[in-house]
N, C-alpha and C positions, 0 to 999 in steps of 0.2 A: 957855400960858391957861388959868384954870382953868375945869373943867367948874362948871356950876350944875344942869343936870340929869343926875338920878341916876337912872338907869329901876329901882320900885320895880318886883323880878318874883318873881310870886306863884307858891306851887308849881307849881303846873301849869305853868310858863316864859313867860306871860303878864304884861303890864304893867296895875298896875290902869287904866290909860283904857281899853286893850283888853279885859279881862274884863268894866268897868261898858259897852261899846260893845257886846257881842253879849248879855251880858243883859236892859240895854235892848231891842234888838231880838223878844231870846223876850216879853218881855211886854207889845211891843203887838203882836205876834204873837197873843201871847192873846187881848190886848181886842180885837182885828180875828175871831178866832174867834168869839168869844162874841155878837158884833154880828152878824153875820152871820146865826147859826145862828137866833138871836131873829127875823130876820127870816125862816125857813124860805127861803134860801136854797140849804142846802145839800140840803134836803128837794125841794127845786125842780128843781135839778140831779140829783139821782137818778133822780129822776119822768122826768124826761127819759130820760134814759139808755133804760131799761128798753121 
């Protein structure tokens, strides 16, 4: 049987799909942090802990 899917492994040992999944999650996290900090969420939480 002919194997049509040959994973393209990057130098870090991950496939392109795995790499893009992890990078995409990182960028989404940065966006979430930016939105929460603009709303003052982190300042409010720090004030509550003091």
